[in-house]
C-alpha positions in Angstrom: 14.8 -7.2 -16.8 15.5 -3.1 -16.6 19.4 -3.6 -16.4 19.7 -1.5 -13.2 22.0 -3.5 -11.4 23.1 -1.3 -8.7 19.5 -0.5 -7.9 18.3 -4.1 -7.7 21.4 -5.1 -5.4 20.4 -2.8 -3.0 17.1 -3.4 -2.9 17.7 -7.1 -2.8 20.4 -6.8 0.0 17.7 -4.7 1.7 15.0 -7.0 1.7 17.0 -10.2 2.5 18.5 -8.4 5.7 15.0 -7.8 7.0 13.6 -11.3 5.9 16.4 -12.9 7.3 15.9 -11.0 10.6 12.3 -11.9 10.3 13.3 -15.5 10.0 15.7 -15.6 13.1 12.9 -13.8 15.4 10.6 -16.8 14.2 13.1 -19.2 14.6 13.5 -18.6 17.9 9.9 -18.6 18.8 9.4 -22.1 17.1 12.9 -23.2 19.1 11.1 -22.3 22.4 7.9 -23.8 21.2 9.7 -27.4 20.2 11.5 -27.0 23.3 8.6 -26.5 25.4 7.0 -29.7 24.0 9.9 -32.1 24.0 11.3 -30.9 27.6 7.8 -30.1 29.8 9.1 -30.2 33.2 12.5 -28.6 33.1 11.9 -25.8 30.3 10.5 -22.5 31.5 9.0 -21.1 28.4 9.6 -17.4 28.1 6.5 -15.5 26.8 6.9 -14.5 22.9 7.6 -11.0 22.0 5.2 -10.5 19.2 6.6 -6.9 19.0 10.3 -8.2 17.9 8.2 -9.2 14.6 7.4 -5.5 13.8 11.0 -3.8 13.0 12.2 -7.1 10.7 8.8 -7.0 8.9 8.9 -3.0 8.3 12.2 -3.2 6.8 11.5 -6.2 4.6 8.2 -4.8 3.8 9.5 -1.3 3.0 12.3 -2.1 0.8 9.9 -4.1 -1.3 7.2 -1.3 -1.8 10.1 1.0 -2.5 11.2 -1.4 -5.0 7.8 -1.6 -6.7 7.7 2.1 -6.9 11.1 2.5 -8.2 10.3 -0.2 -11.0 7.4 1.9 -11.9 8.9 5.2 -12.0 11.9 3.8 -14.3 9.5 2.0 -16.2 7.8 5.3 -16.9 11.0 7.2 -17.2 11.8 4.6 -20.2 8.5 4.7 -21.7 8.5 8.7 -22.0 12.0 8.7 -23.5 10.9 6.1 -25.7 7.8 7.8 -27.0 10.1 11.0 -27.4 12.2 9.0 -29.7 9.2 7.7 -31.8 7.6 11.3 -32.1 11.1 12.8 -33.0 11.2 9.6 -35.9 7.8 10.5 -37.1 8.4 14.3 -37.4 11.7 13.6 -39.2 9.5 11.3 -41.8 7.2 14.1 -42.3 9.8 16.5 -43.0 
């Protein structure tokens, strides 16, 4: 929407990297859960490491929040330029 393609690609790639990593961690736990249900006699489940969720969640969430602030700052910068141009046009009309 702001036509800032490079920033958009950087934020999208970072978020997707963290999100895919998060889905891999969750997928491993889900596979272990179902394997335990289908092979209860032969499968020895490992205790799920809940702390494995923290790094990918922090990366995905961090990129998301930084992206929100970046969009806000860029929009404020554009609005400031627009206001200055509108002010200059109005002053030219008064002269």
